[in-house]
N, C-alpha and C positions, 0 to 999 in steps of 0.2 A: 581402367589402366594408363600406364606409365610405356614411354616408346624409346627406347637407347640407341645407342652406334658408340661399335667403336670402329675408326674409318681411319687406312691404312696404304699403301700404293696401291701392295699386291688384288685385298679385300678390304672390305666393308662387312662389316658385319652386326645387323639388326638385331633388334629383341623385343619384346615387349614382359615387360613386369606389371603380377599384378599389383598392387600397394594401399586396399584394403589391408592387410592386417602387417602388424608389428613387424613381423618375418619379411621381406621382399622374397617371391616365388614369380622365379620364372617360368614363362608355360610356353613362349612358342621364341626360335632360332634362326634364320634364315643366310646368308652368305650370300654374298657377291661377289664378282669380279668387275672394281672395282671401274675398272680400263673400257669396261662396254658401256659408260653413261659419262654422259658429259656432266653430271655437279648427283650431291648429296637429294640436292629433290627426288631427281626421278627415279632414285632408288627408292625415296619414302614413297613415293609416291607408288611405282610399283609394288613398293611391299604394301602399304594397307591397301592397294583396290579392290584385294581376291578378301579382303576380311570388311565385317559387318561389327564393328566398333567406336567408340570413343575415345580417344585419348588424349589424355586431360592434361599433358606437356612431356615433354622430348629432352631427354639433353643426349648431348654425342662426345665425343672426345673422340680429335682430328690432334695430329702431327705436326706440330710446331706451335712459336703463342699466340695464343686467343692477344684483340687488343681490342677495346672498347666494341666484345660481342659479334667481329669480324677475326676470318684467318686464311691466310693465306696455305695450300696442303704442301705439303710437304712430298717431292716424288708426283703428284698427281698436278695438273694442270688445274684446280680447283680451285676458283676463290670461294669460301664460305661464310655463310654471313648470317647470323641471328632477321632478320630483317625477311632477308629474302625467300629464306627456309618459311617462315609468316605468309607471309605472301602467297607463295607457290606453294602451300600444303592444305591440309586438312587442320594439323599441327599448329595451336597461336600462343603456347608457352613454351618456348624453347633459350634452353641454354649452351652454348658454345663455350667446351674445356679442352684444355693439352692432356694430350693424355694418359697423360699421365697420372699428371690432377682428379680425369676420374676413377685410375687403378687406387691409387693413393686415398682417396674416399672410402675405398672397400674393404681397407685394412681393419679398421675396427670392429665392422660387421665378418672378417672368417672366422668358416667353423676349426675349431681344435686341423679335423680331417682337411684341410681343404690346403693344410700348412705343414711345410716339415722342418723337424729342428734341427740346425747342423751346430749352431749352439747355444746352449741352453742359460748360460750367465751367469752374476753373482750378484744378490742382491740387490738384483733391477724394479726398480720404480716404476709402476703400472701406468703414471699419470705424467711419464717423463715425455717428453719429444722424442717424436718413431720419423725411421727413414725409407724412402724406396730408392732402389737404384737396381734398376731394371736395364741390364743389354738383352737387345734383341737383332732388329735391320740397321736400327741406333741406340746410343743411352741416356736412357732416362732418366733422370732423378723429382724426387718432391720428397716434401717433407710433412706433417701434422703434428700438431700441438692439442694441448687438451685445456681450455681457460676454468673449469671445473667442471663443469656442464657439459659441454658438448665439444667434438675436435672438429678441430679449423683447417687445411687444408694449402698450403704453397704451395707452388707453382715452383720451378726451376729447370736451369740450359746448362745446372753444373756440368752435364756433360763433356758440357766443352769448353771447362776450362784450360787450362796447359798440362800437359801429361810431366809425371815428374816418376825417372826412375830412381833407383837403387838399384839396382846392382852393374857392373862392368856391363854386363850382358844385353841390358835394359840402356843406358846410355849408348853403346850401338843401336840399339837398334831406332832409336828416340832419332842418335844421328843420321839414318839412315831414310829413316821419313819426312825429317828436316830436309833432306838433298831429292826428295819425292815431297813431296805437300806444301814446305815454308811452317806455316805455321802446324805444332802436332797439340789435338786437343789427346782426352781421354776417349772422347770417340772415334779416331783414333785409332785404339787396339784394344778399344771393351766391346765390343758385337761383333754381327756375320763379319762381316770383309776387313773390319781387324782383327779378327782372327788368320783371317787370307794375309790382310799385311805380315801378321808376322811371319807367320811360313814364309812369305816370298822374302823374309828379312833374311832366314837362316838360310833356304836355299843361296841368293847371291852371295853369302856374308861365306857359303863357304860352309856354316857348320854341319851335313850332314848334307848327304845328296838325296835325290828329287829320285825313286829306282822308276823302271820304265811302267810296268805295276801300278803307281802309285798314282803317274803321271798321266796312263791310261783310263784310270775311276775318276780326276779332277776331268776329264777332258767329258766327261760324259756324266756327272753327275752334279749335285747342288757344293762347292767349293769348298764350304765352313761346315757341313754336314761331313762328309770325303773327311777333315781333316778330325773332326771332332771325334769322327767313331772311331777312326784308327787310331789315334792317340787314346781313349781307351779303355780300350784294344788291346793297348802298347806293339799295335802294328807298327813301326816305319820308326826311326830314329827321329825322324822332324817332326814329326805329327805328335809324340806323344811330347816331346821339347814344346810345339807349341805348344801346347791345350796348355803342357808347364806354368807356359809367361804367361796365359790369361788367368788360369785360374789366381797364378799370387797375382797378378798389378788388381785385382778384381778385389783380392782379398787389400791390398794395401789403398785403396778407393775410399773401400766399405769401409776402414778401420777411421779415414781422413771426416769421411762422410758425421762419423760419431764426432771427432772431434769439429768441425767444424758446428754444427747444431747442438751440443751437448743430447745430442742426439742415444740419450738411455734407458729409452725405452725401445729400442733395438730398432735394427739393421735389417728390413725385409729384402727379400731377391726377386726378384719380378721379369718379366718379357720374357723371349720364348727359349736362352739361350739355355737359363739358371738350370729346367728340369731335367734337358733333355745330356745333362754335365753331373748329375746329381753326385754319382760315383766319385766321379774324381772332385766334385767339392768336398767329397767327405775324407781323404786323406790323407789330410795335415796340412797343404802347403798350400791352402787357402787362408785356414787357420794363424797359419806361421805368420803370414805379413795384415795381416789383422791384427796379430800383437802386438806389431812390434814399430811401437808409437815413443819409447823410447824414456821419459821421465813419465806422459800420458800411458802408460800402457793399463797400468790400476784402471782406466776410466773404461777401457776398449774390453775389461777380463772381465768388467762389469755390467757389458750386455752382452744382449741376446744377437742369436741371430738366424734367420726363419729365411724357405725359399716357398714361396707361393706358388703352389701346383694347377691350384685351378686355372685354365686360363683362359675364364666369363666372368675373372674379376673385375677388368674393365668394364665391364654395363654392369655389375654389381653395383660396382660407384658411380659409375650415370645417374642408375635406376634412384639410387640416395642421392645425388644432387636430382634430379630431376623432380622427388616429391616434394621436396621444399620452395620449390616458384608460386 
């Protein structure tokens, strides 16, 4: 058995995979409330203590950069270390990777029914580099390339590069966020909190009013979910516009990744948000911004775009990494 995990600020998900066959088979999964544990080692021991199995190797995707087998988890007071895990649990072969590395490692192994085609592309080279763009709690990016025999995954902190506005309204958004945060990265816009930032900009700049009914919903529920749900349903002008801007900026950044990495093998939208706003992503606003690359538009037009529907993809990718240990 292979043990894998997807570590997050709110929850940590562990799973077991049977690695005997060519395709990995998930045999068990459990979610844990991260804040209830002192560290990942405690969760691993809790998970394995009730199971009579032998774990041959483990891989865990963590939110943040991993250096020399160590990482300080984002939004968690945990220090993560391959050495500590090996010493404090029964698992002796351990690998820590950035969570987007785990997700990206799954891309070559995803089945057709685990993907939704947003744009088919034209004359796509199946061996060209591929990019993953994943808006969720934050904005993750990574990419992979093929060496003629297998794929290699590269981590990236590209979600933290400078936000580049493309319209007069986006320029005003940038100035608003600069006054609030100083430097503005794409992650300030393209994630759950980023959607809230866009909404607050529209509200505070007087673009559209915040009706009392909407204010009540925002106070009672998850704010980003309220905004995106209302925006997709066509409720409240301010929510519709906030989601329009989010999707347009997401399309522009997806096109940027194609140009930056020559990722003509495809752009894969992962993370928690794209599957939830699938309807909005298909209305044309995303692709309009995706294609608008001036003289290099033909390069982007040949590149397909997919949505990763399987929310267990990061676990699958971690399993393939662990099998190589």
